[in-house]
N, C-alpha and C positions, 0 to 999 in steps of 0.2 A: 206347372202353372201356364195357362194359355196367355198369349199376348193380348193386350186390350185392343179392341178394334176401334179405329178412329171413326169419327162421325162422317167424314167425307174424304175423298181424294180427287184431285184434278190432275190429269196428265195430258200433255199435248204432244203431237207428233207432226212436226212441220212437213216432213216428207210426204206423209199420207194426207195432210191437211185435215187432221182429226183431233178432236178433243174428246177425252173419255172421262166421265164423271161417275163416281160411286158415292151414294148417299145412304147412311144407315141411321136407324134409331129415331128418337124423338128429340127435336132440337129446342134449345133455349135461345134467348136473344144473343148472348155472346157467341154461341156457335154459329148462328146465322150471320152475324156481323163479320166473323172471320172468313166464312165461306164466301160471302158476297164480295168482299175485298179481293180475295184470291181469284174468284171467278172472273171479275171484271179485269184484273191484271192479265189473266190468261187469255181472255177474249181479245183484248187490245193488242197483246203481244202477237197473237196469231194473225190478227188483221194486218199488223205492221209487217209481218213476214210473208204476206201473200194471201192471207185469208183462210177461212174454213170452208171445207166442203161437207164434212161429216161431223156429227156430234152423237155420241153414244152415252146415254144416261142409264146407269144401273141403280134402280131404286128398289130392288127386290127385298132389301132389308130396311127400307125407309118407311117409318110409321106415318099414318095420317097426322098432319101437323095442326097445331092450333091456328085459328083463323088469322091471328096477327102475323104469324110466321108465313103462312100461305100467301097472304096479301103482299108481303114483302118480296116473296119469290116473283110474283107478277111484276112488281116494280123494277126489280133488278134485271129481269128479262127484257122489259120494255126499254130500260136505259141502254142495254147492250144491243138493241135492234140493228144498228149499223154493222155490227160484227158477227151476226148470227151465221151459223152454218147453213149451207144450202139445203141440208137435210138433217133432221134430228130423229133418232129412235130412242124412245124411253121405255125401259122395262120396269113394270110395277107389279106388286104382289097380288093386287085385288082390284075389283071394280071401283071401290071408293077411292083408292089411291089414284086410279086412272082419272076419275072425275076431278079430283083436286089438281092433278098435274095438267089436265087440259085447261082448266080455269086459269092457272098461272101462265101457261104458254100462250093462250089466246090473247092476253094483254100485250104480249111482245110479238104477236103474229108469226109465231114459229111455223115452219113447214115441218110438222112433226106428226109421227104416228106413235101410238102407244101399244105396248105388247105385254103379255105376261110370260113370254118365253124368249130367252136370250137368243137362241138360234134363229127364231123367226125374225127378231129385231135385226140381227146382223144380215140375214138374207135380204130383207127389205132395204136396209141401209146401203149395203155394198152390192146389191143385185144388179142385174143387167139393165134394169130401168133406172139405175142411179145416175146422177149427173156425171159428166166426164170429169176426171180428176185434173 
């Protein structure tokens, strides 16, 4: 029996000034509410410990979401604007996911790029043109 995959995970690394987020599946309202609360706590915690330089979002297994959920992503990102990473790389499975992620991120004015390849995302995020740590 395989372990059940969680809808999301949020990990922070204060030393690297990095937040890593993995999102999977199609979310209902309770899942979004739990994520939003944990995301905001993580963002504020990182801000209080010196801030974020990098954010890596792995949405390769994240479905296109219902409009109500998608709009709430934009709202939570906007609420966290003071805590945003200097750079965000989001990995999505397809063009439609990219469009939805861009729409949500633009409300919060993220400095973000969207990729379909994790290696390309990491190369951009941590590359030589990345902000100083």
